[in-house]
N, C-alpha and C positions, 0 to 999 in steps of 0.2 A: 565234943567237936563233931561237926557234921561232916560225914565222909562223902566224898564225891561218888556219883554213880560209877558202878564197875565198868560200864561201857567206856566212860571217859578215862577212868583210872587205868584201864588196860590198853588205851590207845598208844601205839608206839610213836615215839618222837625221834626224828632224826635232826640232831643239832647241826646248825650251820647250813641247813638247806636253804637255798635262795627262793624256793617256790613253796606255796601253800595251796592245798586243795581241800574241799569239803567232801566228806564221804560218810554216809550213814549218820549224819548229824555230828560227826566228830571232826576234829581238825587233824589232818594227817600231813606231816611234813615229808615231802618227797625229795629224795636225793637227786641231784642233777645228772643228766647223761654226760658221761665223761669222755665219750668218743671225740666230741668236738674240741675238747680242751686238753687232750692228752699232750699236745705239743708243749703246753705250759706247765705241765707237772714237773716236779723236781727230778723224777726218775727219767724223764724223756727230754731233757734240755738239748737243743740242737748244737751242733758243733759251731765254733766261732766263725768259720768260713761261710757255712750255710747261713748263719744268722746275718752276716754282713751282706750276702747276696740278697737275702729277703728284704733287709732294710733298704738296700739300693733300689730294688724294684718298687718298693712302696714309695720311696722318695721321688722316683721318676713318675710314678702314677700321680702323686700329688702335684708335681710340677706341671704335668700335662693338664691336669684338671684345673689348676689355677690359671694356666695360660688361656684355656677355653673360656673360663669365667671372665678373665680380664678382657678378652676380645669381645665377648657378649656385652660387657659393661660399656666398652667404647662404642660399639654399634648402637646400643640403646641410648647412650648419651647423644650420639650424632643424630639419631632419629628424633629424639626429643627436641634438640635444637632446631632441626629442619622443620619439624611440625610447628613449633612455636613461631618460627620465622614465617612459614606459609600462612599460619593463622593470623599473624599480625598484618601481613601484606593484604590478605583478603579482607580483614576487618577495616584496615585503613583506607583501602581503595573501593570498598563495597558501595559507598554512597556517592561516588563521584567518578567521572570519566573525563579525561582531558579532551577538551573540545575548544578549538579556538574560533572566536567569532570574527567576522570580517573586520578589518582594521577601520577605525573611525576615519572620516574624511579629513583631509588636511585643512589648514586654516584658509587656504586659497580656493578650495573647492566648494561647490554648492552643498549645503546640508541636505540630506535626504528629506524629501517632502512627505510629510505624514498626511495620508489621505483619510479623511473621515468617512469611512464606509459603513459606519454604524447607523444605518437608515431605519433601524427598528424603533418605532415610536411607541415605547412602552406606555406612555401616559394615556393613550387612547384605547388601550387594550383592557382596561379594567372591566370586569364582568358586569359591574353595576351600570356602566354606560351602555352596554349592549342589550341588557334585559335578559330575563330568565327564559324567554322564548327563543332566543338565538341558538341555532344548532351549528355544530362544528364538525369538520373532518380533519383528521391527522393521519400521517403515514410515516413510515420509517425509511429514510434514504440510506443507500449503501453503495459500495464499490466506487469506481472512478467517475469522472465528471459526466461522461455521456450516459452512463446508467442513471445518475442522479437527474440529468436533464430529461430523459425519457420518462422517469417516474414523475417528475414535476408536470410534464405535459399531461400525463394521464390523470394526475391529481386535480389539476385545474378543470379539466373537462368533467371529471366525475363529481367534483364539488358543485359544479353548475347544474348537472343533471339531478343531483340529490337535493338541490336548493340548500346547501350548507356552506358556511364560511370556511375556507381552507386555511388551516394553520400551516404556514409555509416555513420549512427549516432553512437555515443558511446552506451555502455550498461548502463542502469540505474539499479543499485543493491540496495536492501534495502527493508524494510517492509512498505514503502509508495509508492507503484506503482501508476502510472498514468493510470487510467482505460480508456477503449475505450470511445470516445466521437465523435460527428459528426465532419466532417473534419475541418471546420473553428475553432470550439471550441477547438478541440484537438491541432490544430496548435498553438493557443494562450497559452494553458497550457504548451506545450512543450517549447515554447519560454521563458516562465517565470520560467522554472524548472532549468535553469542553475545557477551556483553559482558565476557567475561574480558579483563583487561588495560585496561579502560576505566573502572574505578570512580573514577579521579581526576576524571572529568567531573562526577560528582555533588558534588564538594567545591569546585568553582570558585566564586568570588565572584559574587554576583548581577549585578554590573555589569561583569564581565570579558568579554573576547572569547573565544569558544570556539575551540579548536584544530580542525583539520579532522576529526580522528577523533571529535570530540564533536558534530558538526553535527546528527546525527539521534538523538542519545542519548536525548532525551526524547520522541521520536516513537513509541516502542514499548517494551514491557516483556514479561517472561515471568513467568507465574504457574503454579502447580501446579493441575491439574484438580480435585483434591480440596479445594482452597480454595474453589472456585466451586460444585461440585456434590457430591452424596453418592454415591459409587460403591460403598459397602460392600455393599449388596444385590446389585449387579451383579457384584461381584468374587468372590462366594462360589463360583461354579463355575469361575472363571478366576483365574489367578495374574498379578499385575501388579507390575512393577518400574518405578520412576521413574528417568529419566535426567536428569542435570543439564545436559547439552549434547548437541549433535548431531554431534560428531566421531567418527570411526571409532576414534580412540585411546581414547575412553571405554570402548567395548566391549572392546577388547583389554586395556586396563589393569584394568578392573573385573571382567570376566567371564572373562578369560584364554582368549579365543576367537581362534584363529589364522585366517588367511585360508583355509587349506585346509579348515577346518571350517565354512565358510560357503557357502550356496547363495543366489544372487541372481537374482531375477526383475526383469530390467531392462525398464522400459517406455519407449517412444519417443513415446507419445502418451497423452493423459489417459484415454481410454476404450479401452485396449488389452486389459486382462485382466479377465475376469469369473469369479467363483468360484461353482460349482454344488455342491449337496450330494447330487444324485441322478445316478447314472451313466447312467441311461436318458433323462435330460433334456438339452435343448440350447437355446441361445438362438435366438430367431427370426432368420431371415436379414436382416430389416430392423432388427435391434437395433443400437444405437450401439456396442456392444462388439464388438471384432474377434476376440477369442480366448477360448475357454472353457477354464477350468482346473477340474478336478474335485478337490474337497477331499479325497476319499478317496485319490486318487493322490498328492496333495501331502503327505498325512500319512505316506507311506512314506519320505520323504526322511530320511536318517540324519544329515545335517549338524546340528551343534549350533545354528547360527544360520540362520534363514531371513529374508532381507532382501527386502522388497517396496517398490515405489515408492509411488505414490499409491493411496489407498483411498477417495478421495472418490467420492460417488455413492450416492443412496438405493437404487438398484437394483444396486449393485456385487455384492451377494450375492444370488444367485437361489436362494432356499430353498423347498423343497417339503415337507420334514419338519416336521410340526406342532410337534414339540418344539423344533426350531431356530427356527421362527418365534416361538414363545413366548419363547425366550431373547432374541431380538432386541428384542421388545417390552419385555421386562423391562429390558434395557440402555437402551433409548431413554427409558423412563419415568424413569430415574435422571438424565437430563440436565436435568431441571427444576432451576432455580437454587435452591440451598439455603444460600447464604452469609448469615450472620446479619446483617451490616451492611446488605446489600441488602434482606433481609426486614424488618428493623426500619424502614428508610426507607419501604418500600412500605406497611407497615402504618400508619405515621404519615400518609402521603398518603391512604390508604383512610379513616382516621378523619376527616381534614379534609374529605374529599368526602362525608361523611355515611354511609359504609358501603355505599351502593348508588349505582352510577354505571355509565355506559357506557364502553366503550373502543374506540378505533379506531387501528390502525396504518396510517399513510398514508405510503407511500414514493414520493416524487416527485423527489428531488433529483439523481439520477445515472442515466447510461446510458439504457436503453430506457424506464425509468420517467419520466425527464424528457421524452423525446420524446412520450409519451402522457400527460402530467401531468394536463391538464384532464379528459380522458376517464376516467382512472383515479380521479381525485378524485370525479367524479360517480357512478361505479359504486359506490365505497365508501359514498358518502352514501346512494344509493338502497337499498343492502343494509341499512344501519343503520336507515333510516327504516321500511322495510318490516318490519323485525324488531321495532321497539319500538312501532309503532302497532297498534291493533286492526285486525282484518282489514277491517272496514267502512270504516275511515278510510284504510287502506293502498291502497284502490282509487283514491284521489285522488292517487296518487303523482305523476302528471304535473303536476297543478295545483300541488301543493306544490313541486315542483322549479322550476317557472316562477316561483313566488312568492319562493322563498329564493335562487335563483340568478340572478335578474334583475340586469342590469347587472353581470355578473361581473367586468368589467375594473376596477371600483372596489373598493378594499380595504374590509373591514368596519369599521364604526365601533366604537371601543373606548370604551364608556361604563360606568364603574363604577356599579352600581345596588344599593343596599342590599336584600338579600333578606329582607324582613319578611313576605312572603306565605306562604312555605312553607319555614321554616328546616330542616325535616327532609330536604329534597331536595338542598340544596347548601350550600357553605360560606358565610361571612359576606357575601361580595360576588359578584354575577354581573355580567356585562358588558352586559346589556341587560334591559329589562323582561321579566318572566315571562309566559308564555302563559296565557290563561284560557279557551280554547276547546277544540275537539277535538284540538288539538295539545298539550294539557297534558302528555303524556308527554315532550315535548321539554324540560320544565323540569328533568328529571333531569340531574345533572351529566354532562358528557362529558369524558373524559380523552383528549386527542389526542396520540398519539406520532407524530412526524414528523421527517424529516430536512430539512425546508424551513427555510431561514434566515429569521428574523423572521416567524414564522407569522402574527402578528396583522395584519401589513400586506400579506400575500401574497394576491392575489385568487383564487388557486387553492383557497384554503381558506375563501372567503367564505361558501359555503353552510353550512358547519358552524357558523360563528360566528353567522350570522343565524338559523338554525333552532334552535340550542341555545344559549340565552342564558347558560348556565352552562358554557361550554367553557373548559378549562384545559389548559396544557402544563406540562411538567416545570419550566420556568423559574419558574413561579408558586409553587413550593414550596421556596424557599431555606431556610426554617426547618426543614422536614422533612428536608432533605438535608444539613444542616450537618455532620453527623458524617462524611459522605463527604469533605468538604473536608480532613479531617485525616489521611486514610489515605495511607500511603506504603509503597511496596515496600521492604522492608528489604534486599533483595538488591542493588538498583541505585540506591536513593534516589529513584526516580521517583514523583511523586504520582499516585494511582490514579483519582481521581474521573472525569476525562475518559474513561478507558477503561471505567468501570463504568456510565456514564450510559445507554448503549443497553440494558444488562441490566436496570437499574432501570425504564426505560421499558417493557420487555417484561413485567416482573413486574406492574407496575401494570395494564397492559392485560389480562394474564392473570387477574387477580383481579377484573375487572369482571363485572357481572351479565350483560352482553351484550358480545360482542367481535366486531369485524370487522377484516379485513386487506386487503392488496394482493395481487391475483392475480399469481402468478409470483415473489413475494418469498419467499426462503428463510426470512427472519426471521418474516414473517407466518405462514408455514406452521408454523414451530416454535411460535409463540405459540398458534395455534389448535389444532394437533394434540397438543401436549405440555403446554405451560404451563396453558392455560385448563382443559383437561380434568383435568389432575392437581390443580390447586388447587381444583377443584369436585368432587373425588372420583370422577371418571369414568375409564373405561378409555381410554387414548390411542388415537389413530387411527394405525395402522401403514401405512407405505408401503414399496414395494420388493418 
């Protein structure tokens, strides 16, 4: 029999020990420490009363612990239910937003007239018809209408000076303009702004919920420039093609122009490039434009397509050549609105006002104009009063201002007063008694074009309503503008009146015998420099 090594044979063993340790290669059974467990040994059993108290404390401890756990479970369950409910709501409402369309016309009313403004003649724009030697110019429009208008003026002039055909984008109208961005970013935004693939939005039921892609469908629309203005005289020296959308694929597919045939002027800021027509000229060092580009040098580019970013800015083209200046003036003159629907409505308002009236464009509702609203309103009022009053009466301008602007915090009273005194001066009703003293010229009707909401109750306009008893705003001429209620863009199904109201406002002011505007407003500048002078047979005032 093999005997175990003495080292293992002599290893002490403690039976019943709950722990085992290795020591020097042997297995040693260690006895437990008894101090912790003495209370449970037979010799140290607690008294019955002490044991009862201990059990009671343990029971209370377990009860408290169970209560806490139960409360936590309830809270967790509530949070889970709330989370699932919130998640379900977000998921179910994520793709739609409740938006109610205008109710359809009744059976007895006229159906909205769909205007075919899709004047883009795609069939003649095929690159094979124009030849491989044709050169083109494109640019990126942005911001509101007047920024787009100024950019178009510059683009037409520049395309003629470069002997390139201008690729003209449509106008984007609405309260969601695309602001200026760096060239590549703006290119992407414009490409995504088209409504291609969204025409189903126009066919939704008036009470249906709009899908996510249709949320801003009715906030903007695109129309062709030649639907709004008459560019034919301006196009005689220049060649223009209309583009239906702002994607690069349109140029590639329509004109067959590859990327290698394209030269791009990428701007990183809105006033980076300025174009000069005289090589010996240079922009002043204090000028806002950071880089001069000479048109003669740019004309040497051989690429078929010249892509430019923004062309906004009345002084973007620094022209010294008298012929070039005259061309710009000719183009700018053609920006006067020539749309027949707008002209008919304006003429109807003109007739209702008696043929002779004053016009004021008062912009107070946004940005810096709101910050200086009261000051601007008074400045416009003084300018109008000093213009319509005889010189001897205009000397009392301060007295008149104190009279008609007293207690400016209170809104003007709106009192319909039959105008039987001088029916040739105003329509059937005026809002206050007519003047019969030296302020008699104030009886002439005043057409007030303003972006102020609820103008009759706005104290900022009190001086106008108090001084001119026959003051009117566009809202007063619902009958004269009824035709505009029926106009609809045939391309996207969007009703057009809300987009056309600012243009109609401008035309009515432009046709007034006397017109005043807001300093710093691009719209006012356009009305006074272009519209008013054009409608009165005068040469326009050229800037830039």
